[in-house]
NUROKOL-162332 format. One record per residue (C-alpha): x, y negated, z. Coordinates in Angstrom, 1 decimal, decimal comma. Last residue first. Layout:
<atom <X; Y; Z>>;
...
//
This chain:
<atom <9,5; -0,1; -11,8>>;
<atom <6,2; -0,9; -13,0>>;
<atom <4,4; -3,8; -11,4>>;
<atom <0,7; -2,7; -10,1>>;
<atom <-0,9; -5,6; -8,5>>;
<atom <-2,9; -6,7; -11,7>>;
<atom <-0,6; -9,2; -12,6>>;
<atom <2,4; -6,8; -12,7>>;
<atom <0,4; -4,7; -14,9>>;
<atom <-0,1; -7,5; -17,2>>;
<atom <3,0; -8,4; -17,1>>;
<atom <4,4; -4,8; -17,8>>;
<atom <2,5; -4,6; -20,9>>;
<atom <3,6; -8,1; -22,2>>;
<atom <7,1; -7,0; -21,8>>;
<atom <6,8; -3,6; -23,7>>;
<atom <5,1; -5,3; -26,5>>;
<atom <1,5; -4,9; -27,7>>;
<atom <0,5; -2,5; -30,4>>;
<atom <-0,6; 0,0; -27,8>>;
<atom <-0,1; 3,6; -27,1>>;
<atom <0,2; 3,1; -23,3>>;
<atom <1,9; 6,1; -20,8>>;
<atom <1,5; 5,6; -17,3>>;
<atom <3,3; 7,7; -14,7>>;
<atom <3,1; 7,9; -10,9>>;
<atom <4,3; 11,3; -10,9>>;
<atom <1,4; 12,9; -9,2>>;
<atom <-1,0; 10,4; -10,9>>;
<atom <-0,3; 10,9; -14,5>>;
<atom <-2,3; 8,5; -16,4>>;
<atom <-2,7; 8,5; -20,2>>;
<atom <-4,0; 5,4; -22,0>>;
<atom <-4,7; 4,6; -25,3>>;
<atom <-4,8; 1,0; -26,3>>;
<atom <-7,6; -0,5; -28,4>>;
<atom <-9,1; -3,1; -26,3>>;
<atom <-5,4; -4,5; -25,7>>;
<atom <-4,7; -6,9; -22,8>>;
<atom <-7,6; -6,3; -20,9>>;
<atom <-7,3; -2,7; -21,9>>;
<atom <-4,0; -2,8; -20,1>>;
<atom <-5,2; -4,1; -17,0>>;
<atom <-8,1; -1,9; -17,1>>;
<atom <-6,1; 1,1; -17,1>>;
<atom <-4,0; 0,4; -14,0>>;
<atom <-6,9; -0,6; -12,3>>;
<atom <-8,4; 3,0; -12,8>>;
<atom <-5,2; 4,5; -12,1>>;
<atom <-5,3; 2,7; -8,7>>;
<atom <-8,9; 3,7; -8,0>>;
<atom <-7,8; 7,3; -8,7>>;
<atom <-5,2; 7,2; -6,3>>;
<atom <-1,2; 6,4; -5,5>>;
<atom <-0,4; 3,7; -7,8>>;
<atom <2,6; 1,5; -5,9>>;
<atom <5,2; 3,5; -7,3>>;
<atom <4,3; 2,7; -11,1>>;
<atom <6,6; 4,4; -13,7>>;
<atom <6,0; 3,0; -16,9>>;
<atom <6,1; 4,9; -20,4>>;
<atom <5,7; 3,3; -23,8>>;
<atom <4,4; 4,9; -26,8>>;
//
């Protein structure tokens, strides 16, 4: 399980865009979003760098 802190994720719309960015990379990924802590947990076979790059490309670069 990979964990990312995304400071720019502030609402439900942001959370859904973050989740979609991960799903575009790996449709089988499991995603947990915690808006109050601005944390996303991702269970995927993709490496951390690939997930971080997908998030950044969507406009939600992890810290």
